[in-house]
N, C-alpha and C positions, 0 to 999 in steps of 0.2 A: 264375219271377218276372220282372217287367218293370222292371229297373233299368238306369239309365244311369250309367256311370262319369263322375265329375265331372272336367272340364278345369279344374284349379285355376289355371292360368296365365291363362286367359280370365276366370275369376271375379275375380281380383285387379284386372283392368282394367275390368270392366263387370258388370252384373247378368246372372244366368243366364237362359236361356230354358228354362222347364220346363213341359211339358204334363202335366196330371194327368188320367189316364184316369178316366172315370166320376165327374167332379166333381159336387159338390152341385147339385141343381136347386132348392134353396130360393130363394124370391123374393128378388131382389137387383137392384141398379141401380134407377134411379127407376121404371121401368115393368115390370120383370121381363124385358124384352127387352134383352139385353146391349148396352151402349153407346149406348142411345137416351135422349134428354132427355125431361123431362116434356112430355106432349102439350099443345098449346094455349097454351103459354107462350112469350113472347118472351125474348130473351137477358137483357134487363134485368129480367125477372121471376123469375130463377133465381139462387140462390147454389149453386155446384157444389163438391163435395168429392171428393178422392182421397186415397190414402195407405195407412196401415197395414192389414194384414190382421187384426191381433190383435183389433181391436174394430170391424171393418167391419159386422158384423150388428147390433151395438149401435147404431151410428150410423144404419143403415138404419131401425131401429125408432124412434130419436129423430126422424128425418125424417118418418116416418109420423105420429107423434103431434103434432109441431109443425105440420105442414101441415094437420092435421085440426081445428085450433082454430076456434072460432066466437066472434067473426068471424075469417075466414081472414086469414092474414098477407098483406101486400102482395106480398112475394116469397117463393117457396117454396124449400125446401132440396132438394137432389138429391145423393145420395152414390153413388159408383161403387166397386165392389169392387176389390181388388188384382189379381185375375185375372178372366177371363171366368167369371161365376157358373154358366154352363151347361156349357161345354166344359172349363174349367180352364186355357185357354190364356192365357199372360201377354203383355203388350206390344202387343196389338192396338190399333188406333186406335178411340177412342170419341168420340162427339159429346156433350160436356158441356153445350153449349147450341147452339141454331141458329147456324151459322156458325163453330163451333169443332170442330176435329179435333185430338185430343190422344192421344199414345201412353199407354196405360193404365199408370200408375206401380205397380209391384209392391212396395209397402212404404213405410214412413215416410221412409226416406232418399230414395227416388225421388220421393215426394210433395212433400217440402220443396224438393227441387231444382226440381220442376215449377212450384211456385207462384212461386219466385224468378225464373223465366224471363219472367213477366209477359206471357204470350200474351194477345192480344185477339181478340174476335170479328172475323172477316173480316180479321185482321191489321191492323185499323184502330185506332190508339192512342186515338182518341176514343170508341171503343165499349167495352162492358164487358169485364172480364177473363174468360178462359175457366175459370180456377180461382179460387175465392174463399176456401176454407178447406181445411185438411189434417188428416187423422187422424194424429197422431204418437205413436208408442210410444217415443219418446226425447225427452230434454230439448233445450232450445235449444242450438245449437252456437256456436262462435266464428267461423265463416266470416263474412266481411264482409256477404254477402248476407242472412244471417239477422238482422242488426241491424234490418232493415226489417220484421221479423215480431214479432208478439205471440203467446206461447204461453200458453193458458189451461189451468190444471191441471183435470183431470176426475176421476180416480179412481186407485186403487192396483192394481198388477199385480206379478207377479214372473216371471222366466224361469228355468226349470230345464231338465232334460233328460228325454227320454222314451225308454222301452224297451218292448219287447213281451215280457211274461212275464219270468221269472227263470231260464230254462234256462241262460243264460250270465251275464247281468248279476247282480251280487251283490244280496242283499236289504238288506245294510247300506248306510248312506249312503256316497256317494262324496264325497271331500274336494275342495276347490277345487284343490289341487295335482294330484290324480289326474285331474280333469277337464281341467286344462291339459295334462297329459301325453297324455291320450287325443286331444284335439282338435289337438294339435301332432304327433300320430302318433309320439310317443316311446314310448308303450305301445300295442302293437298286438294284445295278446291279453288276453281277459277274466281269465285266471288271474293276470295281473300286478296286478290291482286287486281281488282277492278273489272273483272269479267263477269259473265253470267254464272249462276250457281250450277255446279256440276263438277265431279271429280276430275282432277288433272291426271292425264295419262302420260307418263314419262317414257319416252323412247330413247334408248341409249345404244350408240354404236359400240363396237368391240374396243376393248382396252388397247389393242394394237394400233388403233387409229389416232393419229396426232390431232385430228379435228376434235375428237372428244377431249383429250387431255389438255389441249390448248384452251378450249372453251371453258373447262373447269377451272383452269388457272386464271382465265380472264374474269370469272365471276367470284374468284377468291375462295375456291374450295379444291378438294382433291377427290380422287376416286375412292379413297378410304372413307372419307366423310360421306360420300354418296352411298357407299356400301352400308355403312353403319346406320344411316338415316332411313334408307329405303328397303332394307332387307326384309323379305317376306311379304311385301305389299303386293296385292293383286293388280295394281295399276302401273306397274313398271314392266316394260316390254323390250324385246330385242329389236334392233334396227340397223340396217346397213347404212354406213355413213353416206350422206349426200345423195340419198335415193328417197325422194318424197313418197314413192309408191309404197315403201315399207311402213309408212304411217297408216296405210289401209284406209285412207280417206277419213280418218278419225277426227272429228271436229274438236274433240277434247284433248288431242295429242299435242305434244311439243317435243322437238328434237333439235340438237345442234346441227348447223348446216353451213358449209363454206359458201360465202357469198359469190365468189367467182364461179364456182361449180354451178350454182343456181343460174347465174347469168349465162354461162356457156350452154346450159340446157335450154334456156329461153332462146338463145341465139341459134340453136341447132347447128352449132359449129361442126366442121367435118369430123366424122367418126363418133359423134356423141348423140345420144337419144334424149328426148325430152322426158326425163324421169322425175319431174317435179311432182307428179301425182296430185296436182291441185294445191301443193304447199306454197306458201309465200314467206318471204323473209321478214322477220319482225324488227321493230324499232327498239333501240336501246338508249335509255337515258335522255334522249332528245328526239325531235321529229325529223332529224336528218335521214334522208332516204339512203338505203344501203347501196343502191345502184343508180347510175345515170346513163343517158344515151350518148354515144359518140359516133362519129362518121369516119370511116376509113375505107379507101378504095371504092367509094361510091355506095357503100353499104352502111346501114345503121346497126349498131350493136349496143346491148346492155353491158356495162362494165362496172367494176367496183367504183363507188363514189369515194374519192380520196378523203373527203370530209368525214365520211363515216369511220374511216380508219384513223381518225385524229379527233381532237376535241373531246366531247363528252363520252364518246365510245372508243377512245384511242386504245384502251386495253384490249380491244377485240381485233385490232389490226395486227397482221403478221406478214412475213415474207415467205415465199416459196424458194427452195434451194435445190440444186443438183449436187450430189455428194459423190466424191471419188476418194480413193486412197491418196495419201500424200505423195506416194511414189508411183502414181498411175502414169501410164505412157503419155507423152506430151500431146500426141494427136487427140487423145480423149480429153485432156484438159483444155485443148484448143477449142473444143465445142462450147464450153461453158465459161471460159475466162473472159475478163474485160476485153472488149474488142474482138472476141471470138465469134464463131458462127452464129450462135443464138443471139448474142448482143447486137450483131450486125443486122439482124432480121427481127428485132423485137416487135414492131407493130404488127407485121403480118402473121407472126407466130403466136402472139399473146392476146391481142385485142379481140379476135373472134371468140376466144375462150374466156372473156370477161375479165382478164388480168390487166392491171395497170402497170405499164412498163416503168422501169426504174430510171431509164435514160443512161447515157454514157459519160456524164460529167463526173470524173473521178475525184473532183474536189467536193462533191456533194456528200451529204451524210450517208446516203444510200445510192448505189449505182449498180448497173448490171455487171455481173461477174465479180463483184466484191467478194473477197474471201474471208473466211473465219475458220 
């Protein structure tokens, strides 16, 4: 097995550098050529996006559908994956627009940081921004820089854990308390949580991934607590978020996993490969299944079970957002606002990717395009 032991001290300070061997060759990034901008377009004809891995392929498909409108939009959308979509290497420089070289953000946390840096084409403040919107799998934070951003709610997701088979992991639901103990390395053997005897192998995505930080919040811990509890252990490994192959088929492994990403991989939605690698989504606190099947357009899809994102596992439910600057051009806001392009096409854009649409009822607690 090709595993690398995680340096938790480094993780607490910065995002991990993780190379995923044999990464998906599904078409991604604007042209399919990693890190290249749309051809034949000037910088002011492109709205560029980076950020979360959890719904990168969904956004790639949104981009294709939006850009294919007739008449064509004045400015095209361009979305860049969290990692190189061919090699799986994170952190490489990409050209979001002509004149823009940006380190590829690996996850929502890194994407939100990148947009707040306000980088401009050719480093000229009178020219367009290098990044215009961000895929975010976490809600708006309290950092002062985020006050300049508008988060548009897109759809529902949840984060659970993934294991490969049940040779060691229990078939019964793990509780929030048990997950906290596992990820803080207070329980290091599967027999301590109802499984078969054998060391627990902990697989952690990079700190730049909101899937990790949200999951740790849901189980009542922090990255610092994980660092303190697990430092130096030979049973803690690097893992690219939402890629079951990076568990290396390890039956003793456990990793956070976005439920809708797993469902999208199972559905083999457009532009996404089945990268589950034999991993299945675990139960939390109750026997409520993380996914259910639904039919749309004559096809059957796995989607997030709304009951999993409520009730006993409510803390594990979250929303996806598209993030723009408060003063972003109106035609960009129109893509994500209530009643805008995305919200008008929720079912066809979201359901194949396992997402639960929020609907358009603006009197509801949550609705598509709701701002924060």
